[in-house]
N, C-alpha and C positions, 0 to 999 in steps of 0.2 A: 386196282387189279387188271381192270380194262387194259388198260396200256401195257402191264405186263406181260398178260395175254398173249399177247400182240408179239410182243418182242421175242415169243417162242415161238408162234407162227410163223414167224419171219425164218428164224435158227432151225427151224426144224429136221431140214435136210439134214442140214450137220449134228442135230444133238438124238438123228434117234440111232444115228451108229454110234456114237460117243455111250448116248444111252444105255445100250443092248450088248454094250463089251463089256461093261462091268457087271461084275460077280454078285447074286443078291445074297449067296451065301459070307461071302466077306463085309459086303455089305449091313448088312443083320448079327457079324460076329456080337459087338458088343451086350447084345440081346436075346439069342439064339436059348439061351438054355428056360428062360421065359417066355419062350412059342409053346403053341399048344401044338403038342401032340395026337391030340384025339382030332377027328374030323367037327370044322368047328364051323362060324361067320365071320369070314373078313372084309371090309371095305377097305379098300388100297384110295386113299382120297387125293389126288394129285400127280395119277399113278400112271404120266407120261406112258411110255410104249408096250406098256403094261405087261415092264418086266419082274418087277416082283409080284404081280398078282398072279401070275402065271405061276411062278413058282411056290406058290404057297397052292392054287393050286394041285401044284407037281404032290401036293404032300398031302391030299386029299378034301383038301376045304374047299367051304363052298365061298367065293369072291367075287363081290363084284368090283369092279375099277375103277375110276371115278376122275373122270377127264375133261376138264371143258376148253381145252386145244383141238379142237375139228381135226389137225393133220398131225397133232400125233393119237390119239384118240383111234384115227383109221388105219394108222400105222401098227398100232399095238392089235386092229381085228385081225386085219392083215395076218402079221407076226404069229402069232401064238392063235390062231384058227384052230380049233379044236381043243382049245387046252380045258375048254369048259365054266372060263372068265365069264363072267355076268358087264357091261359098258354102260356107263350110264355118264350123260354130259350136265353136270351139274360144277355149281365153285366153291367155294367156300366168299365168305362165311358162314352164308343161310346153309347151304346143301339141301333149301328146300324141299327136289327130287327126291334124294339118300336118305333126307327123315322121315319121305312114308316108310320103308323097308320094314321091317321087324329087324328088333334090334341085333349088333356084332358085336359075337364074344371080344373080336382083338379089332378095331380102327389102327392103320398105320398111315402116319404122317410123315415121307420120308423129302426132303429137303426141300420142303414147304413153305414152311413155319415161318421163314427170312422174306416171306413178299408179302407179308403183310400187316398193317400198321397197328397203332395201338388198338386204336377205335375196332377196328376187325379183330381182332385178335381177343381182344375182352366178348363179344359176338359170336366166333370158332367155341371158344372153349366151353360155352353152353350147347350150342348146339351137338357137338363131339359126346356130351357127358349125355343129352339126349337121344341118343343115336347109340348109343353104347349098355349093352346089356349090363344088371346089375352084378357084379365080380367078374368083369372083363372090362378087357385094357387096350387104355391109347397107346401107343406109338410111336413118336418125336424122335426124329433125325434133325436136330438145330442148327442152323451152320451159322460160325463166325465167321468174319471175314466183308471183299469186297466181294463182290456179284461183276457180273457183265452190263454193261452201260443200258444197252434197251431191255433189261431187266432188274427195274431196282432192290436192291433189298435195303431192310430195315432194320436195327442193332435190336439186339436181343438178349433182355434181363433172363435168364432162368429163375431166377427166386422172384421176379414176380410174377409170371409161369406159373409156377408151382403156387402163391402164392392167393391168384385167380383160380386155379385147378381146386381151391383145398374148399375153395367157398362153392364151390359147383357136387362139393359130395368126390370129387377125386383125389384118393389119397395116394403120394411119390411111392413105387415097391422102386426105381431106381435113376441113378441120375449121375450119367458116366463122362467122365471127357473122352474123344477118340481122335487118333488123327484121321485124312482125308484118305481116301483108296485112290486118289487117283490123283498123279504127278506132278498134272497142271496146279493141283488146287493146291496140294504140299505147297510148292514152289512161290505160290503168291500168299501164303501163309493163313491161306484159310485150314481151320479144324470145326469142331463139332463136339456135339453137347447131346448125350442118345437121353430120353426121360420117359421110362415107364409110368404112367399114372391106371391106378384101380378105382373101377366106382365103386361105392361103397354102401352111399345111400340111393 
């Protein structure tokens, strides 16, 4: 994971503009109808530049943006100054600092899961469940396809993730495939599965 984070730090100057150019409304379209309308506590894990965190905050939610890459976190704090987003330097799979916060109604991981290996994923599922309120949602966008050489990705089995989640008291609300919203990713054959889990246990 440290090597992957270093890869993001090295590419941050390029990635900041790329991340901010993407519409959060378009990104979350496959699950938009499941997002809370009333003010809720939201944790955005691997928040990058805070694009999605600021989008949630603009809808009246209380948002914690968790981002371990200092370059991206600093850019996000500057770009979205005044949004009300709270920033935290913490990382998967343990999320030690984030788990000290009160439980969240929604936890999102957008384009993050592919960077964890199977052992890290087993820990992360448990930790995400611990920081989610009963009845709350965990929303993951799962990348299928190659990544940048400096930011290694691991294949994702949706079935294995669902099985692991169910062991942690998380039920599947939705599992749906979606095309990438980025033209470059489309050309590279990248596609996504959106998985929404609900904490019932």
